[in-house]
Kinemage of the C-alpha trace (Angstrom):
@kinemage 1
@onewidth
@group {chain A} dominant
@subgroup {mainchain}
@vectorlist {calphas} color= white
{ca met a 1} P 130.250 147.873 78.208
{ca ser a 2} L 131.346 148.818 81.684
{ca gln a 3} L 131.132 146.550 84.648
{ca ser a 4} L 127.703 145.739 85.992
{ca val a 5} L 126.643 149.046 87.469
{ca his a 6} L 123.351 150.837 87.861
{ca asp a 7} L 121.722 153.282 90.228
{ca phe a 8} L 118.186 151.936 90.279
{ca asp a 9} L 116.252 149.053 91.813
{ca thr a 10} L 116.187 146.258 89.221
{ca asp a 11} L 113.513 144.344 91.136
{ca arg a 12} L 111.201 147.365 91.033
{ca leu a 13} L 111.967 147.841 87.337
{ca cys a 14} L 111.315 144.175 86.615
{ca gln a 15} L 107.915 144.287 88.315
{ca tyr a 16} L 106.991 147.353 86.265
{ca leu a 17} L 108.097 145.887 82.926
{ca glu a 18} L 106.175 142.669 83.561
{ca thr a 19} L 103.024 144.824 83.453
{ca gln a 20} L 104.063 146.733 80.331
{ca ile a 21} L 105.766 144.331 77.898
{ca glu a 22} L 104.138 141.172 76.613
{ca asp a 23} L 105.964 137.981 77.663
{ca phe a 24} L 108.463 139.956 79.788
{ca ser a 25} L 109.636 137.816 82.675
{ca gly a 26} L 112.434 138.273 85.204
{ca pro a 27} L 114.740 138.019 86.963
{ca leu a 28} L 116.491 141.017 85.443
{ca thr a 29} L 120.075 142.262 85.381
{ca ala a 30} L 121.239 145.664 84.127
{ca glu a 31} L 124.619 146.568 82.668
{ca lys a 32} L 125.545 150.113 81.678
{ca phe a 33} L 126.932 150.696 78.210
{ca ala a 34} L 130.272 152.503 78.252
{ca gly a 35} L 130.593 155.819 76.458
{ca gly a 36} L 129.724 159.447 76.887
{ca gln a 37} L 126.044 159.405 76.023
{ca ser a 38} L 124.218 162.187 77.808
{ca asn a 39} L 121.317 159.789 78.326
{ca pro a 40} L 122.642 156.741 80.231
{ca thr a 41} L 121.905 153.516 78.380
{ca phe a 42} L 121.698 150.002 79.841
{ca leu a 43} L 121.536 146.445 78.549
{ca leu a 44} L 118.763 144.559 80.341
{ca thr a 45} L 119.053 140.781 80.398
{ca thr a 46} L 116.305 138.346 81.359
{ca pro a 47} L 116.346 134.543 81.041
{ca gly a 48} L 114.517 134.766 77.721
{ca lys a 49} L 115.511 138.032 76.052
{ca gln a 50} L 117.642 141.162 76.110
{ca tyr a 51} L 116.400 144.762 75.947
{ca val a 52} L 117.876 148.251 76.044
{ca leu a 53} L 116.867 150.902 78.578
{ca arg a 54} L 117.636 154.569 77.884
{ca arg a 55} L 116.937 157.053 80.645
{ca lys a 56} L 117.196 160.680 81.586
{ca pro a 57} L 120.041 161.239 84.029
{ca pro a 58} L 118.684 161.617 87.561
{ca gly a 59} L 118.726 165.029 89.223
{ca lys a 60} L 117.986 168.597 88.130
{ca leu a 61} L 118.382 169.136 84.374
{ca leu a 62} L 117.846 171.858 81.800
{ca lys a 63} L 114.205 171.877 80.745
{ca ser a 64} L 114.747 170.819 77.122
{ca ala a 65} L 117.734 168.528 77.667
{ca his a 66} L 117.809 164.723 77.697
{ca ala a 67} L 114.364 164.422 76.097
{ca val a 68} L 114.086 160.646 75.974
{ca asp a 69} L 110.352 160.993 75.357
{ca arg a 70} L 111.176 162.679 72.022
{ca glu a 71} L 113.517 159.831 71.119
{ca tyr a 72} L 110.780 157.331 71.924
{ca ala a 73} L 108.301 159.272 69.788
{ca val a 74} L 110.659 158.993 66.801
{ca leu a 75} L 111.107 155.236 67.248
{ca gln a 76} L 107.340 154.802 67.439
{ca ala a 77} L 106.830 156.915 64.340
{ca leu a 78} L 109.472 155.125 62.264
{ca lys a 79} L 108.903 151.503 63.260
{ca asp a 80} L 106.769 150.767 60.152
{ca thr a 81} L 108.780 152.866 57.677
{ca asp a 82} L 111.853 152.202 55.518
{ca val a 83} L 114.081 153.726 58.208
{ca pro a 84} L 115.529 150.918 60.370
{ca val a 85} L 115.155 151.529 64.104
{ca ala a 86} L 115.104 149.483 67.283
{ca his a 87} L 111.610 148.373 68.286
{ca pro a 88} L 110.109 150.640 70.984
{ca tyr a 89} L 108.358 148.730 73.777
{ca cys a 90} L 107.284 151.312 76.330
{ca leu a 91} L 107.903 154.789 77.719
{ca cys a 92} L 107.778 155.359 81.476
{ca glu a 93} L 107.203 158.949 82.605
{ca asp a 94} L 106.852 157.974 86.268
{ca asp a 95} L 110.066 159.013 88.051
{ca asp a 96} L 109.247 156.699 90.954
{ca val a 97} L 110.118 153.528 89.018
{ca ile a 98} L 113.876 154.118 88.564
{ca gly a 99} L 114.294 157.796 89.468
{ca ser a 100} L 113.791 159.401 86.042
{ca met a 101} L 111.910 159.011 82.769
{ca phe a 102} L 113.045 156.104 80.576
{ca tyr a 103} L 112.054 153.963 77.640
{ca ile a 104} L 112.669 150.372 76.614
{ca met a 105} L 113.633 149.287 73.101
{ca ser a 106} L 114.828 146.091 71.478
{ca phe a 107} L 118.468 145.058 71.692
{ca glu a 108} L 119.750 144.824 68.134
{ca lys a 109} L 122.717 142.550 67.456
{ca gly a 110} L 124.947 143.932 64.747
{ca arg a 111} L 128.163 145.866 64.277
{ca ile a 112} L 129.054 149.519 64.673
{ca leu a 113} L 131.914 150.861 62.570
{ca trp a 114} L 133.857 153.747 64.100
{ca asp a 115} L 136.409 154.777 61.483
{ca pro a 116} L 135.007 156.293 58.228
{ca ala a 117} L 137.974 154.795 56.339
{ca leu a 118} L 136.486 151.343 57.176
{ca pro a 119} L 139.886 149.659 57.679
{ca glu a 120} L 138.246 146.440 58.874
{ca leu a 121} L 136.547 145.922 55.486
{ca thr a 122} L 137.960 144.954 52.122
{ca lys a 123} L 138.243 147.647 49.462
{ca glu a 124} L 135.287 146.135 47.576
{ca asp a 125} L 133.035 146.179 50.654
{ca arg a 126} L 133.546 149.838 51.596
{ca lys a 127} L 131.519 151.749 49.023
{ca pro a 128} L 128.373 149.599 49.537
{ca met a 129} L 128.417 150.617 53.221
{ca tyr a 130} L 128.380 154.285 52.261
{ca met a 131} L 125.640 153.758 49.701
{ca glu a 132} L 123.551 152.078 52.398
{ca leu a 133} L 124.138 155.033 54.731
{ca ile a 134} L 122.884 157.415 52.062
{ca arg a 135} L 119.925 155.172 51.214
{ca val a 136} L 118.797 155.262 54.830
{ca leu a 137} L 119.325 159.030 55.056
{ca ala a 138} L 117.238 159.597 51.932
{ca ala a 139} L 114.511 157.318 53.298
{ca met a 140} L 114.496 159.307 56.551
{ca his a 141} L 114.119 162.592 54.689
{ca asp a 142} L 111.291 161.150 52.575
{ca val a 143} L 109.193 160.145 55.590
{ca asp a 144} L 105.838 161.960 55.568
{ca val a 145} L 106.109 163.498 59.036
{ca asn a 146} L 102.409 164.327 59.235
{ca lys a 147} L 101.404 160.799 58.268
{ca val a 148} L 103.582 159.202 60.986
{ca gly a 149} L 102.533 161.679 63.695
{ca leu a 150} L 105.606 163.928 63.788
{ca gly a 151} L 104.046 167.045 62.261
{ca asp a 152} L 104.646 169.032 65.456
{ca tyr a 153} L 108.112 167.608 66.196
{ca gly a 154} L 109.915 170.858 65.314
{ca lys a 155} L 109.357 174.596 65.022
{ca pro a 156} L 108.129 176.287 61.829
{ca gly a 157} L 110.097 178.897 59.902
{ca asn a 158} L 113.579 179.094 58.389
{ca tyr a 159} L 115.552 176.272 59.984
{ca phe a 160} L 118.979 177.735 59.291
{ca glu a 161} L 118.044 181.162 60.677
{ca arg a 162} L 116.953 179.528 63.927
{ca gln a 163} L 119.987 177.279 64.079
{ca tyr a 164} L 122.433 180.072 63.295
{ca ser a 165} L 120.938 182.158 66.102
{ca arg a 166} L 121.012 179.252 68.540
{ca trp a 167} L 124.597 178.189 67.891
{ca thr a 168} L 125.892 181.750 67.798
{ca lys a 169} L 124.461 182.286 71.288
{ca gln a 170} L 125.918 178.968 72.438
{ca tyr a 171} L 129.319 179.882 71.043
{ca arg a 172} L 129.335 183.341 72.619
{ca ala a 173} L 128.346 181.871 75.970
{ca ala a 174} L 131.320 179.468 75.797
{ca glu a 175} L 133.814 181.827 74.148
{ca thr a 176} L 137.207 181.856 75.887
{ca his a 177} L 139.190 183.922 73.377
{ca thr a 178} L 138.709 185.518 69.971
{ca val a 179} L 139.066 183.089 67.072
{ca glu a 180} L 139.469 185.091 63.881
{ca thr a 181} L 138.278 182.325 61.551
{ca met a 182} L 135.168 181.820 63.671
{ca glu a 183} L 134.368 185.548 63.491
{ca arg a 184} L 134.756 185.530 59.695
{ca leu a 185} L 132.644 182.403 59.406
{ca met a 186} L 129.796 183.768 61.528
{ca asp a 187} L 129.739 187.024 59.550
{ca trp a 188} L 129.633 185.120 56.251
{ca leu a 189} L 126.906 182.740 57.388
{ca ala a 190} L 124.713 185.581 58.638
{ca ala a 191} L 124.957 187.267 55.232
{ca his a 192} L 124.315 184.103 53.198
{ca ile a 193} L 121.453 182.255 54.926
{ca pro a 194} L 119.305 180.953 52.047
{ca glu a 195} L 115.661 181.948 51.879
{ca asp a 196} L 113.313 179.339 53.288
{ca asp a 197} L 112.572 176.952 50.399
{ca gly a 198} L 109.852 175.071 52.255
{ca gln a 199} L 111.779 171.819 52.638
{ca val a 200} L 110.948 170.200 55.975
{ca ser a 201} L 112.036 166.683 56.909
{ca leu a 202} L 112.699 164.617 59.962
{ca ile a 203} L 116.421 165.160 60.499
{ca his a 204} L 118.671 163.134 62.756
{ca gly a 205} L 121.016 165.918 63.830
{ca asp a 206} L 124.066 163.676 64.284
{ca tyr a 207} L 123.979 161.397 61.255
{ca arg a 208} L 127.350 159.703 60.949
{ca leu a 209} L 128.836 156.256 60.495
{ca asp a 210} L 129.035 155.272 64.167
{ca asn a 211} L 125.381 156.123 64.808
{ca ile a 212} L 124.287 153.346 62.465
{ca met a 213} L 124.238 149.659 63.377
{ca phe a 214} L 124.829 147.275 60.475
{ca gln a 215} L 124.038 143.639 59.929
{ca ala a 216} L 127.099 141.659 61.012
{ca asp a 217} L 127.889 140.151 57.616
{ca glu a 218} L 126.398 142.462 54.966
{ca pro a 219} L 126.099 146.187 54.147
{ca arg a 220} L 122.600 146.527 55.531
{ca ala a 221} L 121.620 148.996 58.247
{ca ile a 222} L 119.504 147.461 60.986
{ca ala a 223} L 119.123 150.457 63.336
{ca val a 224} L 119.760 154.189 63.313
{ca leu a 225} L 120.872 155.087 66.842
{ca asp a 226} L 120.958 158.183 69.104
{ca trp a 227} L 118.011 160.323 68.082
{ca glu a 228} L 118.639 162.862 70.857
{ca leu a 229} L 119.283 165.776 68.455
{ca ser a 230} L 116.504 164.902 66.010
{ca thr a 231} L 113.908 167.474 65.001
{ca leu a 232} L 112.067 168.784 61.956
{ca gly a 233} L 114.403 170.802 59.794
{ca his a 234} L 116.113 171.165 56.457
{ca pro a 235} L 117.345 167.849 55.033
{ca met a 236} L 120.562 169.406 53.710
{ca ala a 237} L 121.687 169.945 57.321
{ca asp a 238} L 121.977 166.151 57.715
{ca leu a 239} L 123.573 165.527 54.333
{ca ala a 240} L 126.209 168.257 54.746
{ca tyr a 241} L 126.977 167.136 58.299
{ca phe a 242} L 127.525 163.593 57.036
{ca cys a 243} L 129.792 164.837 54.216
{ca met a 244} L 132.026 166.705 56.652
{ca cys a 245} L 133.962 163.495 57.274
{ca leu a 246} L 135.302 163.740 53.721
{ca arg a 247} L 136.867 167.113 54.576
{ca leu a 248} L 138.200 166.381 58.044
{ca pro a 249} L 141.769 165.148 58.729
{ca arg a 250} L 142.517 161.729 60.184
{ca ile a 251} L 143.838 163.064 63.473
{ca gly a 252} L 142.535 163.700 66.968
{ca gln a 253} L 139.047 163.051 68.229
{ca val a 254} L 137.223 163.644 64.950
{ca lys a 255} L 138.490 161.153 62.372
{ca gly a 256} L 137.896 162.101 58.765
{ca leu a 257} L 139.013 161.063 55.298
{ca leu a 258} L 140.998 164.128 54.219
{ca gly a 259} L 144.251 163.163 52.506
{ca leu a 260} L 143.204 159.626 51.593
{ca asp a 261} L 143.063 158.511 47.967
{ca leu a 262} L 139.350 157.727 48.064
{ca glu a 263} L 139.270 155.813 44.784
{ca gln a 264} L 142.265 153.739 45.802
{ca glu a 265} L 140.616 152.940 49.151
{ca gly a 266} L 137.275 152.030 47.590
{ca leu a 267} L 135.505 154.996 49.203
{ca pro a 268} L 133.050 157.355 47.475
{ca asp a 269} L 133.913 161.012 46.981
{ca glu a 270} L 131.587 163.858 47.956
{ca gln a 271} L 130.035 164.213 44.503
{ca thr a 272} L 129.230 160.497 44.385
{ca val a 273} L 127.466 160.778 47.748
{ca ile a 274} L 125.517 163.860 46.655
{ca asp a 275} L 124.556 162.353 43.286
{ca tyr a 276} L 123.255 159.144 44.869
{ca tyr a 277} L 121.257 161.083 47.464
{ca cys a 278} L 119.742 163.291 44.748
{ca gln a 279} L 118.933 160.228 42.635
{ca leu a 280} L 117.135 158.555 45.534
{ca arg a 281} L 115.102 161.674 46.301
{ca asn a 282} L 114.505 162.787 42.705
{ca ile a 283} L 116.364 166.069 43.207
{ca asp a 284} L 117.967 167.723 40.161
{ca ala a 285} L 120.660 169.671 42.031
{ca ile a 286} L 121.498 171.141 45.440
{ca glu a 287} L 121.756 174.910 45.638
{ca his a 288} L 123.779 176.631 48.396
{ca trp a 289} L 125.887 173.512 49.086
{ca asn a 290} L 128.831 175.559 50.365
{ca phe a 291} L 126.543 177.287 52.849
{ca tyr a 292} L 125.257 173.955 54.168
{ca leu a 293} L 128.800 172.631 54.546
{ca ala a 294} L 130.095 175.828 56.167
{ca phe a 295} L 127.151 175.818 58.553
{ca ser a 296} L 127.900 172.210 59.534
{ca phe a 297} L 131.495 173.142 60.406
{ca phe a 298} L 130.220 176.158 62.367
{ca arg a 299} L 127.748 174.062 64.369
{ca leu a 300} L 130.375 171.441 65.216
{ca ala a 301} L 132.895 174.154 66.120
{ca ser a 302} L 130.335 175.727 68.478
{ca ile a 303} L 129.718 172.355 70.121
{ca cys a 304} L 133.485 171.830 70.553
{ca gln a 305} L 133.877 175.292 72.082
{ca gly a 306} L 131.193 174.428 74.618
{ca val a 307} L 133.045 171.223 75.494
{ca tyr a 308} L 136.269 173.219 75.886
{ca lys a 309} L 134.638 175.784 78.183
{ca arg a 310} L 133.147 173.058 80.377
{ca ala a 311} L 136.571 171.384 80.521
{ca leu a 312} L 138.183 174.623 81.676
{ca asp a 313} L 135.432 175.038 84.255
{ca gly a 314} L 136.001 171.505 85.518
{ca asn a 315} L 132.673 170.148 84.292
{ca ala a 316} L 133.796 168.140 81.269
{ca ser a 317} L 132.203 164.736 80.751
{ca asn a 318} L 135.430 162.981 79.729
{ca glu a 319} L 139.165 163.377 79.998
{ca gln a 320} L 139.584 164.199 76.297
{ca ala a 321} L 137.297 167.236 76.487
{ca leu a 322} L 140.158 169.742 76.479
{ca glu a 323} L 141.541 168.273 73.258
{ca thr a 324} L 138.095 168.131 71.676
{ca gly a 325} L 137.468 171.743 72.588
{ca lys a 326} L 140.576 172.920 70.798
{ca leu a 327} L 139.032 171.766 67.523
{ca ala a 328} L 136.857 174.902 67.280
{ca glu a 329} L 139.621 176.894 65.623
{ca ala a 330} L 140.553 174.102 63.203
{ca leu a 331} L 136.935 173.464 62.196
{ca ser a 332} L 136.199 177.119 61.521
{ca gly a 333} L 139.396 177.209 59.488
{ca phe a 334} L 138.124 174.399 57.246
{ca ala a 335} L 134.874 176.317 56.753
{ca val a 336} L 136.675 179.530 55.838
{ca gln a 337} L 138.451 177.630 53.046
{ca leu a 338} L 134.974 176.948 51.593
{ca ile a 339} L 133.866 180.572 51.602
{ca asp a 340} L 137.071 182.381 50.570
């Protein structure tokens, strides 16, 4: 975490939370978590307990961006399911309290693992971590969204058609030069979007190792983090996005597992991940897998191109944005290898 820094009145916040959370009692201190989250996140400490505050950034924002109320809705919906999440305490939509909408959730003590090769674990402990990740993902996709109150959390219709249109527009808006592999990839995706098969699940949108908090001493997930990109959509979007790490190199900003001897390192290969997911969800096989993978590379490449454009325009959120942005060409190149 960064040094103690915040841009809101902690006394005012404390008074508010004492009326909203049972047994909440000040005084209160706030410390901002380091990192590039688009929704600033703070550790709140009182004499008796710690909490986490996640807020919209203050100021004028895009209408659909930084929707912390959607994140809170997911936590509320999942708190009594098999998907581990932090406990949601309250949502404040009154900008007068700290300057923007925010919510309070429990502070979970565990560990976050950043490198998919899991170098800090023994060979024997690595595969169980991955199996736990897939167990949680399958549980998320099996949640009855209507039963938990998330039936209107996303738009109806073919998820991949909508997403392809959205990310194509985003890419074109951020395009700085012609990338041949990206052009080939977009043409192929447009011609191969699967027909809508009716599968609709709660999807995380950014499901990867470092968005899961584990118990400190065992391969058990205690909280899925960062629900900002969550929506209703096709479950294979999450699974393919997660499997990208197996096809990405171990260089630069996006660390993958490409080039490692997975068996030697105690890590599962892609087929093992897919088979376990299918077993958990009683699925016989996954059709159109190459499309789902190629789409995941395309989406990430579009995101990286946007980061690159903002860096060139001087609006990047961190100093590594220029390097991150250059990944668009490499990512589309990996996808083209899938479709050739």
